[in-house]
PDB file with SEQRES, HELIX, SHEET and CRYST1 records, atoms N, CA, C and O in Angstrom:
SEQRES   1 A   66  SER LEU LYS ASN GLU MET PHE HIS ARG GLN ARG PHE ALA          
SEQRES   2 A   66  THR ARG ALA ARG ALA ARG LEU ALA VAL ALA GLU TYR ILE          
SEQRES   3 A   66  GLU VAL PHE TYR ASN ARG LYS ARG ARG HIS SER ALA LEU          
SEQRES   4 A   66  GLY TYR GLU VAL PRO ALA ARG ALA MET GLU SER PHE PHE          
SEQRES   5 A   66  ASP ARG THR GLU THR GLU SER SER ALA ALA ASP ARG ALA          
SEQRES   6 A   66  ALA                                                          
HELIX    1 AA1 LEU A    2  LEU A    2  1                                   1    
HELIX    2 AA2 LYS A    3  PHE A    7  3                                   5    
HELIX    3 AA3 ARG A   15  GLU A   24  1                                  10    
HELIX    4 AA4 TYR A   25  TYR A   30  3                                   6    
HELIX    5 AA5 SER A   37  LEU A   39  5                                   3    
HELIX    6 AA6 PRO A   44  ALA A   65  1                                  22    
CRYST1    1.000    1.000    1.000  90.00  90.00  90.00 P 1           1          
ATOM      1  N   SER A   1      11.610   8.049  -2.140  1.00  0.00           N  
ATOM      2  CA  SER A   1      10.724   7.812  -3.264  1.00  0.00           C  
ATOM      3  C   SER A   1       9.633   8.873  -3.338  1.00  0.00           C  
ATOM      4  O   SER A   1       9.355   9.422  -4.404  1.00  0.00           O  
ATOM      5  N   LEU A   2       9.027   9.150  -2.206  1.00  0.00           N  
ATOM      6  CA  LEU A   2       7.924  10.106  -2.180  1.00  0.00           C  
ATOM      7  C   LEU A   2       8.366  11.465  -2.716  1.00  0.00           C  
ATOM      8  O   LEU A   2       7.677  12.073  -3.535  1.00  0.00           O  
ATOM      9  N   LYS A   3       9.493  11.924  -2.258  1.00  0.00           N  
ATOM     10  CA  LYS A   3       9.980  13.234  -2.686  1.00  0.00           C  
ATOM     11  C   LYS A   3      10.257  13.246  -4.189  1.00  0.00           C  
ATOM     12  O   LYS A   3       9.867  14.183  -4.887  1.00  0.00           O  
ATOM     13  N   ASN A   4      10.918  12.226  -4.678  1.00  0.00           N  
ATOM     14  CA  ASN A   4      11.274  12.190  -6.093  1.00  0.00           C  
ATOM     15  C   ASN A   4      10.085  11.933  -6.997  1.00  0.00           C  
ATOM     16  O   ASN A   4       9.991  12.524  -8.072  1.00  0.00           O  
ATOM     17  N   GLU A   5       9.187  11.077  -6.590  1.00  0.00           N  
ATOM     18  CA  GLU A   5       8.080  10.690  -7.451  1.00  0.00           C  
ATOM     19  C   GLU A   5       6.909  11.665  -7.408  1.00  0.00           C  
ATOM     20  O   GLU A   5       6.164  11.773  -8.382  1.00  0.00           O  
ATOM     21  N   MET A   6       6.734  12.370  -6.306  1.00  0.00           N  
ATOM     22  CA  MET A   6       5.523  13.148  -6.168  1.00  0.00           C  
ATOM     23  C   MET A   6       5.743  14.648  -5.999  1.00  0.00           C  
ATOM     24  O   MET A   6       5.005  15.444  -6.578  1.00  0.00           O  
ATOM     25  N   PHE A   7       6.717  15.036  -5.238  1.00  0.00           N  
ATOM     26  CA  PHE A   7       6.837  16.435  -4.842  1.00  0.00           C  
ATOM     27  C   PHE A   7       7.851  17.260  -5.619  1.00  0.00           C  
ATOM     28  O   PHE A   7       7.973  18.464  -5.390  1.00  0.00           O  
ATOM     29  N   HIS A   8       8.558  16.648  -6.507  1.00  0.00           N  
ATOM     30  CA  HIS A   8       9.580  17.383  -7.240  1.00  0.00           C  
ATOM     31  C   HIS A   8       8.965  18.576  -7.959  1.00  0.00           C  
ATOM     32  O   HIS A   8       8.127  18.411  -8.845  1.00  0.00           O  
ATOM     33  N   ARG A   9       9.378  19.758  -7.579  1.00  0.00           N  
ATOM     34  CA  ARG A   9       8.964  21.035  -8.178  1.00  0.00           C  
ATOM     35  C   ARG A   9       7.485  21.359  -8.018  1.00  0.00           C  
ATOM     36  O   ARG A   9       6.925  22.071  -8.852  1.00  0.00           O  
ATOM     37  N   GLN A  10       6.850  20.868  -6.991  1.00  0.00           N  
ATOM     38  CA  GLN A  10       5.456  21.235  -6.722  1.00  0.00           C  
ATOM     39  C   GLN A  10       5.394  22.205  -5.562  1.00  0.00           C  
ATOM     40  O   GLN A  10       6.211  22.143  -4.642  1.00  0.00           O  
ATOM     41  N   ARG A  11       4.435  23.092  -5.606  1.00  0.00           N  
ATOM     42  CA  ARG A  11       4.183  24.018  -4.506  1.00  0.00           C  
ATOM     43  C   ARG A  11       2.721  23.874  -4.116  1.00  0.00           C  
ATOM     44  O   ARG A  11       1.846  23.677  -4.958  1.00  0.00           O  
ATOM     45  N   PHE A  12       2.483  23.977  -2.813  1.00  0.00           N  
ATOM     46  CA  PHE A  12       1.123  23.843  -2.294  1.00  0.00           C  
ATOM     47  C   PHE A  12       0.731  25.139  -1.607  1.00  0.00           C  
ATOM     48  O   PHE A  12       1.549  25.781  -0.949  1.00  0.00           O  
ATOM     49  N   ALA A  13      -0.520  25.512  -1.765  1.00  0.00           N  
ATOM     50  CA  ALA A  13      -1.014  26.765  -1.192  1.00  0.00           C  
ATOM     51  C   ALA A  13      -1.058  26.706   0.329  1.00  0.00           C  
ATOM     52  O   ALA A  13      -0.810  27.707   1.003  1.00  0.00           O  
ATOM     53  N   THR A  14      -1.376  25.525   0.872  1.00  0.00           N  
ATOM     54  CA  THR A  14      -1.473  25.375   2.331  1.00  0.00           C  
ATOM     55  C   THR A  14      -0.871  24.045   2.754  1.00  0.00           C  
ATOM     56  O   THR A  14      -0.670  23.146   1.937  1.00  0.00           O  
ATOM     57  N   ARG A  15      -0.588  23.938   4.037  1.00  0.00           N  
ATOM     58  CA  ARG A  15      -0.105  22.666   4.574  1.00  0.00           C  
ATOM     59  C   ARG A  15      -1.174  21.593   4.469  1.00  0.00           C  
ATOM     60  O   ARG A  15      -0.876  20.425   4.222  1.00  0.00           O  
ATOM     61  N   ALA A  16      -2.421  21.999   4.658  1.00  0.00           N  
ATOM     62  CA  ALA A  16      -3.522  21.040   4.561  1.00  0.00           C  
ATOM     63  C   ALA A  16      -3.577  20.429   3.162  1.00  0.00           C  
ATOM     64  O   ALA A  16      -3.801  19.227   3.022  1.00  0.00           O  
ATOM     65  N   ARG A  17      -3.376  21.238   2.134  1.00  0.00           N  
ATOM     66  CA  ARG A  17      -3.384  20.729   0.760  1.00  0.00           C  
ATOM     67  C   ARG A  17      -2.202  19.797   0.533  1.00  0.00           C  
ATOM     68  O   ARG A  17      -2.332  18.794  -0.170  1.00  0.00           O  
ATOM     69  N   ALA A  18      -1.061  20.113   1.114  1.00  0.00           N  
ATOM     70  CA  ALA A  18       0.115  19.242   0.995  1.00  0.00           C  
ATOM     71  C   ALA A  18      -0.143  17.906   1.682  1.00  0.00           C  
ATOM     72  O   ALA A  18       0.192  16.856   1.134  1.00  0.00           O  
ATOM     73  N   ARG A  19      -0.731  17.932   2.869  1.00  0.00           N  
ATOM     74  CA  ARG A  19      -1.062  16.683   3.581  1.00  0.00           C  
ATOM     75  C   ARG A  19      -2.035  15.831   2.769  1.00  0.00           C  
ATOM     76  O   ARG A  19      -1.875  14.615   2.661  1.00  0.00           O  
ATOM     77  N   LEU A  20      -3.031  16.479   2.209  1.00  0.00           N  
ATOM     78  CA  LEU A  20      -4.008  15.768   1.385  1.00  0.00           C  
ATOM     79  C   LEU A  20      -3.336  15.129   0.163  1.00  0.00           C  
ATOM     80  O   LEU A  20      -3.650  13.996  -0.202  1.00  0.00           O  
ATOM     81  N   ALA A  21      -2.429  15.846  -0.450  1.00  0.00           N  
ATOM     82  CA  ALA A  21      -1.706  15.319  -1.613  1.00  0.00           C  
ATOM     83  C   ALA A  21      -0.856  14.113  -1.234  1.00  0.00           C  
ATOM     84  O   ALA A  21      -0.792  13.142  -1.988  1.00  0.00           O  
ATOM     85  N   VAL A  22      -0.203  14.162  -0.075  1.00  0.00           N  
ATOM     86  CA  VAL A  22       0.602  13.026   0.384  1.00  0.00           C  
ATOM     87  C   VAL A  22      -0.289  11.817   0.636  1.00  0.00           C  
ATOM     88  O   VAL A  22       0.031  10.713   0.195  1.00  0.00           O  
ATOM     89  N   ALA A  23      -1.394  12.008   1.333  1.00  0.00           N  
ATOM     90  CA  ALA A  23      -2.301  10.907   1.627  1.00  0.00           C  
ATOM     91  C   ALA A  23      -2.850  10.290   0.339  1.00  0.00           C  
ATOM     92  O   ALA A  23      -2.934   9.068   0.214  1.00  0.00           O  
ATOM     93  N   GLU A  24      -3.216  11.131  -0.599  1.00  0.00           N  
ATOM     94  CA  GLU A  24      -3.735  10.645  -1.882  1.00  0.00           C  
ATOM     95  C   GLU A  24      -2.662   9.867  -2.634  1.00  0.00           C  
ATOM     96  O   GLU A  24      -2.942   8.798  -3.177  1.00  0.00           O  
ATOM     97  N   TYR A  25      -1.452  10.383  -2.674  1.00  0.00           N  
ATOM     98  CA  TYR A  25      -0.345   9.709  -3.356  1.00  0.00           C  
ATOM     99  C   TYR A  25      -0.112   8.324  -2.758  1.00  0.00           C  
ATOM    100  O   TYR A  25       0.011   7.338  -3.484  1.00  0.00           O  
ATOM    101  N   ILE A  26      -0.053   8.261  -1.442  1.00  0.00           N  
ATOM    102  CA  ILE A  26       0.217   6.985  -0.779  1.00  0.00           C  
ATOM    103  C   ILE A  26      -0.913   5.993  -1.023  1.00  0.00           C  
ATOM    104  O   ILE A  26      -0.663   4.840  -1.374  1.00  0.00           O  
ATOM    105  N   GLU A  27      -2.135   6.427  -0.842  1.00  0.00           N  
ATOM    106  CA  GLU A  27      -3.265   5.519  -0.966  1.00  0.00           C  
ATOM    107  C   GLU A  27      -3.555   5.132  -2.411  1.00  0.00           C  
ATOM    108  O   GLU A  27      -3.823   3.963  -2.691  1.00  0.00           O  
ATOM    109  N   VAL A  28      -3.508   6.075  -3.319  1.00  0.00           N  
ATOM    110  CA  VAL A  28      -3.889   5.796  -4.704  1.00  0.00           C  
ATOM    111  C   VAL A  28      -2.749   5.176  -5.500  1.00  0.00           C  
ATOM    112  O   VAL A  28      -2.952   4.163  -6.169  1.00  0.00           O  
ATOM    113  N   PHE A  29      -1.576   5.749  -5.446  1.00  0.00           N  
ATOM    114  CA  PHE A  29      -0.484   5.248  -6.269  1.00  0.00           C  
ATOM    115  C   PHE A  29       0.394   4.249  -5.528  1.00  0.00           C  
ATOM    116  O   PHE A  29       0.549   3.111  -5.972  1.00  0.00           O  
ATOM    117  N   TYR A  30       0.964   4.659  -4.417  1.00  0.00           N  
ATOM    118  CA  TYR A  30       1.995   3.876  -3.751  1.00  0.00           C  
ATOM    119  C   TYR A  30       1.472   2.520  -3.289  1.00  0.00           C  
ATOM    120  O   TYR A  30       2.148   1.511  -3.490  1.00  0.00           O  
ATOM    121  N   ASN A  31       0.302   2.464  -2.682  1.00  0.00           N  
ATOM    122  CA  ASN A  31      -0.208   1.203  -2.161  1.00  0.00           C  
ATOM    123  C   ASN A  31      -0.960   0.365  -3.180  1.00  0.00           C  
ATOM    124  O   ASN A  31      -1.127  -0.837  -2.972  1.00  0.00           O  
ATOM    125  N   ARG A  32      -1.413   0.954  -4.265  1.00  0.00           N  
ATOM    126  CA  ARG A  32      -2.229   0.201  -5.220  1.00  0.00           C  
ATOM    127  C   ARG A  32      -1.545  -0.111  -6.533  1.00  0.00           C  
ATOM    128  O   ARG A  32      -1.950  -1.041  -7.229  1.00  0.00           O  
ATOM    129  N   LYS A  33      -0.519   0.641  -6.891  1.00  0.00           N  
ATOM    130  CA  LYS A  33       0.081   0.455  -8.219  1.00  0.00           C  
ATOM    131  C   LYS A  33       1.575   0.184  -8.198  1.00  0.00           C  
ATOM    132  O   LYS A  33       2.074  -0.559  -9.043  1.00  0.00           O  
ATOM    133  N   ARG A  34       2.296   0.766  -7.258  1.00  0.00           N  
ATOM    134  CA  ARG A  34       3.761   0.674  -7.259  1.00  0.00           C  
ATOM    135  C   ARG A  34       4.217  -0.656  -6.671  1.00  0.00           C  
ATOM    136  O   ARG A  34       3.851  -1.008  -5.549  1.00  0.00           O  
ATOM    137  N   ARG A  35       5.004  -1.375  -7.424  1.00  0.00           N  
ATOM    138  CA  ARG A  35       5.517  -2.675  -6.966  1.00  0.00           C  
ATOM    139  C   ARG A  35       6.692  -2.469  -6.009  1.00  0.00           C  
ATOM    140  O   ARG A  35       7.463  -1.519  -6.148  1.00  0.00           O  
ATOM    141  N   HIS A  36       6.815  -3.378  -5.031  1.00  0.00           N  
ATOM    142  CA  HIS A  36       7.855  -3.269  -4.014  1.00  0.00           C  
ATOM    143  C   HIS A  36       8.701  -4.536  -4.002  1.00  0.00           C  
ATOM    144  O   HIS A  36       8.165  -5.643  -3.960  1.00  0.00           O  
ATOM    145  N   SER A  37       9.998  -4.376  -4.038  1.00  0.00           N  
ATOM    146  CA  SER A  37      10.897  -5.528  -4.073  1.00  0.00           C  
ATOM    147  C   SER A  37      10.798  -6.350  -2.789  1.00  0.00           C  
ATOM    148  O   SER A  37      10.931  -7.573  -2.833  1.00  0.00           O  
ATOM    149  N   ALA A  38      10.571  -5.708  -1.661  1.00  0.00           N  
ATOM    150  CA  ALA A  38      10.472  -6.429  -0.382  1.00  0.00           C  
ATOM    151  C   ALA A  38       9.242  -7.332  -0.326  1.00  0.00           C  
ATOM    152  O   ALA A  38       9.164  -8.220   0.523  1.00  0.00           O  
ATOM    153  N   LEU A  39       8.285  -7.111  -1.223  1.00  0.00           N  
ATOM    154  CA  LEU A  39       7.055  -7.910  -1.247  1.00  0.00           C  
ATOM    155  C   LEU A  39       7.033  -8.849  -2.447  1.00  0.00           C  
ATOM    156  O   LEU A  39       5.967  -9.270  -2.896  1.00  0.00           O  
ATOM    157  N   GLY A  40       8.214  -9.174  -2.960  1.00  0.00           N  
ATOM    158  CA  GLY A  40       8.278 -10.049  -4.119  1.00  0.00           C  
ATOM    159  C   GLY A  40       7.725  -9.377  -5.365  1.00  0.00           C  
ATOM    160  O   GLY A  40       7.127 -10.028  -6.222  1.00  0.00           O  
ATOM    161  N   TYR A  41       7.928  -8.083  -5.457  1.00  0.00           N  
ATOM    162  CA  TYR A  41       7.468  -7.260  -6.582  1.00  0.00           C  
ATOM    163  C   TYR A  41       5.958  -7.294  -6.778  1.00  0.00           C  
ATOM    164  O   TYR A  41       5.451  -7.272  -7.900  1.00  0.00           O  
ATOM    165  N   GLU A  42       5.260  -7.350  -5.656  1.00  0.00           N  
ATOM    166  CA  GLU A  42       3.808  -7.197  -5.660  1.00  0.00           C  
ATOM    167  C   GLU A  42       3.483  -5.794  -5.166  1.00  0.00           C  
ATOM    168  O   GLU A  42       4.300  -5.145  -4.513  1.00  0.00           O  
ATOM    169  N   VAL A  43       2.285  -5.341  -5.485  1.00  0.00           N  
ATOM    170  CA  VAL A  43       1.843  -4.066  -4.931  1.00  0.00           C  
ATOM    171  C   VAL A  43       1.381  -4.331  -3.499  1.00  0.00           C  
ATOM    172  O   VAL A  43       0.865  -5.415  -3.225  1.00  0.00           O  
ATOM    173  N   PRO A  44       1.548  -3.382  -2.579  1.00  0.00           N  
ATOM    174  CA  PRO A  44       1.191  -3.612  -1.177  1.00  0.00           C  
ATOM    175  C   PRO A  44      -0.259  -4.061  -0.969  1.00  0.00           C  
ATOM    176  O   PRO A  44      -0.519  -4.928  -0.135  1.00  0.00           O  
ATOM    177  N   ALA A  45      -1.190  -3.490  -1.705  1.00  0.00           N  
ATOM    178  CA  ALA A  45      -2.593  -3.879  -1.530  1.00  0.00           C  
ATOM    179  C   ALA A  45      -2.785  -5.356  -1.868  1.00  0.00           C  
ATOM    180  O   ALA A  45      -3.515  -6.056  -1.166  1.00  0.00           O  
ATOM    181  N   ARG A  46      -2.143  -5.838  -2.927  1.00  0.00           N  
ATOM    182  CA  ARG A  46      -2.265  -7.252  -3.318  1.00  0.00           C  
ATOM    183  C   ARG A  46      -1.543  -8.147  -2.311  1.00  0.00           C  
ATOM    184  O   ARG A  46      -2.036  -9.228  -1.991  1.00  0.00           O  
ATOM    185  N   ALA A  47      -0.401  -7.724  -1.813  1.00  0.00           N  
ATOM    186  CA  ALA A  47       0.331  -8.503  -0.821  1.00  0.00           C  
ATOM    187  C   ALA A  47      -0.497  -8.657   0.454  1.00  0.00           C  
ATOM    188  O   ALA A  47      -0.517  -9.731   1.055  1.00  0.00           O  
ATOM    189  N   MET A  48      -1.172  -7.598   0.863  1.00  0.00           N  
ATOM    190  CA  MET A  48      -2.018  -7.662   2.053  1.00  0.00           C  
ATOM    191  C   MET A  48      -3.204  -8.594   1.812  1.00  0.00           C  
ATOM    192  O   MET A  48      -3.569  -9.375   2.691  1.00  0.00           O  
ATOM    193  N   GLU A  49      -3.794  -8.514   0.644  1.00  0.00           N  
ATOM    194  CA  GLU A  49      -4.915  -9.394   0.295  1.00  0.00           C  
ATOM    195  C   GLU A  49      -4.470 -10.861   0.321  1.00  0.00           C  
ATOM    196  O   GLU A  49      -5.189 -11.718   0.834  1.00  0.00           O  
ATOM    197  N   SER A  50      -3.298 -11.147  -0.228  1.00  0.00           N  
ATOM    198  CA  SER A  50      -2.756 -12.506  -0.217  1.00  0.00           C  
ATOM    199  C   SER A  50      -2.516 -12.996   1.202  1.00  0.00           C  
ATOM    200  O   SER A  50      -2.805 -14.147   1.530  1.00  0.00           O  
ATOM    201  N   PHE A  51      -1.987 -12.117   2.037  1.00  0.00           N  
ATOM    202  CA  PHE A  51      -1.723 -12.475   3.429  1.00  0.00           C  
ATOM    203  C   PHE A  51      -3.017 -12.882   4.139  1.00  0.00           C  
ATOM    204  O   PHE A  51      -3.064 -13.912   4.812  1.00  0.00           O  
ATOM    205  N   PHE A  52      -4.066 -12.069   3.987  1.00  0.00           N  
ATOM    206  CA  PHE A  52      -5.325 -12.383   4.651  1.00  0.00           C  
ATOM    207  C   PHE A  52      -5.974 -13.637   4.080  1.00  0.00           C  
ATOM    208  O   PHE A  52      -6.611 -14.393   4.812  1.00  0.00           O  
ATOM    209  N   ASP A  53      -5.820 -13.861   2.785  1.00  0.00           N  
ATOM    210  CA  ASP A  53      -6.329 -15.095   2.188  1.00  0.00           C  
ATOM    211  C   ASP A  53      -5.625 -16.309   2.789  1.00  0.00           C  
ATOM    212  O   ASP A  53      -6.269 -17.307   3.114  1.00  0.00           O  
ATOM    213  N   ARG A  54      -4.297 -16.223   2.937  1.00  0.00           N  
ATOM    214  CA  ARG A  54      -3.524 -17.338   3.520  1.00  0.00           C  
ATOM    215  C   ARG A  54      -3.900 -17.582   4.969  1.00  0.00           C  
ATOM    216  O   ARG A  54      -4.099 -18.727   5.374  1.00  0.00           O  
ATOM    217  N   THR A  55      -4.001 -16.510   5.762  1.00  0.00           N  
ATOM    218  CA  THR A  55      -4.303 -16.693   7.186  1.00  0.00           C  
ATOM    219  C   THR A  55      -5.717 -17.223   7.380  1.00  0.00           C  
ATOM    220  O   THR A  55      -5.967 -17.996   8.305  1.00  0.00           O  
ATOM    221  N   GLU A  56      -6.638 -16.818   6.523  1.00  0.00           N  
ATOM    222  CA  GLU A  56      -8.009 -17.317   6.607  1.00  0.00           C  
ATOM    223  C   GLU A  56      -8.050 -18.811   6.271  1.00  0.00           C  
ATOM    224  O   GLU A  56      -8.745 -19.583   6.931  1.00  0.00           O  
ATOM    225  N   THR A  57      -7.309 -19.204   5.253  1.00  0.00           N  
ATOM    226  CA  THR A  57      -7.252 -20.609   4.860  1.00  0.00           C  
ATOM    227  C   THR A  57      -6.616 -21.452   5.969  1.00  0.00           C  
ATOM    228  O   THR A  57      -7.110 -22.533   6.290  1.00  0.00           O  
ATOM    229  N   GLU A  58      -5.532 -20.961   6.547  1.00  0.00           N  
ATOM    230  CA  GLU A  58      -4.857 -21.676   7.626  1.00  0.00           C  
ATOM    231  C   GLU A  58      -5.755 -21.782   8.850  1.00  0.00           C  
ATOM    232  O   GLU A  58      -5.786 -22.822   9.509  1.00  0.00           O  
ATOM    233  N   SER A  59      -6.481 -20.723   9.157  1.00  0.00           N  
ATOM    234  CA  SER A  59      -7.381 -20.724  10.304  1.00  0.00           C  
ATOM    235  C   SER A  59      -8.512 -21.720  10.080  1.00  0.00           C  
ATOM    236  O   SER A  59      -8.882 -22.449  11.001  1.00  0.00           O  
ATOM    237  N   SER A  60      -9.064 -21.762   8.880  1.00  0.00           N  
ATOM    238  CA  SER A  60     -10.132 -22.710   8.562  1.00  0.00           C  
ATOM    239  C   SER A  60      -9.640 -24.143   8.665  1.00  0.00           C  
ATOM    240  O   SER A  60     -10.361 -25.010   9.159  1.00  0.00           O  
ATOM    241  N   ALA A  61      -8.433 -24.401   8.211  1.00  0.00           N  
ATOM    242  CA  ALA A  61      -7.850 -25.744   8.278  1.00  0.00           C  
ATOM    243  C   ALA A  61      -7.624 -26.148   9.731  1.00  0.00           C  
ATOM    244  O   ALA A  61      -7.857 -27.300  10.098  1.00  0.00           O  
ATOM    245  N   ALA A  62      -7.174 -25.212  10.556  1.00  0.00           N  
ATOM    246  CA  ALA A  62      -6.934 -25.512  11.977  1.00  0.00           C  
ATOM    247  C   ALA A  62      -8.266 -25.802  12.685  1.00  0.00           C  
ATOM    248  O   ALA A  62      -8.334 -26.678  13.547  1.00  0.00           O  
ATOM    249  N   ASP A  63      -9.313 -25.068  12.322  1.00  0.00           N  
ATOM    250  CA  ASP A  63     -10.623 -25.286  12.923  1.00  0.00           C  
ATOM    251  C   ASP A  63     -11.168 -26.664  12.562  1.00  0.00           C  
ATOM    252  O   ASP A  63     -11.764 -27.338  13.402  1.00  0.00           O  
ATOM    253  N   ARG A  64     -10.964 -27.087  11.310  1.00  0.00           N  
ATOM    254  CA  ARG A  64     -11.440 -28.407  10.899  1.00  0.00           C  
ATOM    255  C   ARG A  64     -10.658 -29.525  11.573  1.00  0.00           C  
ATOM    256  O   ARG A  64     -11.211 -30.590  11.845  1.00  0.00           O  
ATOM    257  N   ALA A  65      -9.376 -29.293  11.845  1.00  0.00           N  
ATOM    258  CA  ALA A  65      -8.536 -30.322  12.464  1.00  0.00           C  
ATOM    259  C   ALA A  65      -8.844 -30.470  13.957  1.00  0.00           C  
ATOM    260  O   ALA A  65      -8.573 -31.521  14.538  1.00  0.00           O  
ATOM    261  N   ALA A  66      -9.397 -29.448  14.572  1.00  0.00           N  
ATOM    262  CA  ALA A  66      -9.641 -29.479  16.014  1.00  0.00           C  
ATOM    263  C   ALA A  66     -10.869 -30.256  16.374  1.00  0.00           C  
ATOM    264  O   ALA A  66     -11.204 -30.370  17.553  1.00  0.00           O  
TER     265      ALA A  66                                                      
END                                                                             
């Protein structure tokens, strides 16, 4: 996906610029906007937020039951 979506026909002046472009692509587009079938077609950032919301709720419920 990364190669097809981001790097097709691009040239970078330095390796550092290429690394920066990869990091930006992953953080800005891939994790925040692109939906993933393995996550029920949610974006990774939202799936992670949902996970932490669920674990926090479960932890609070366990604390009240104890």
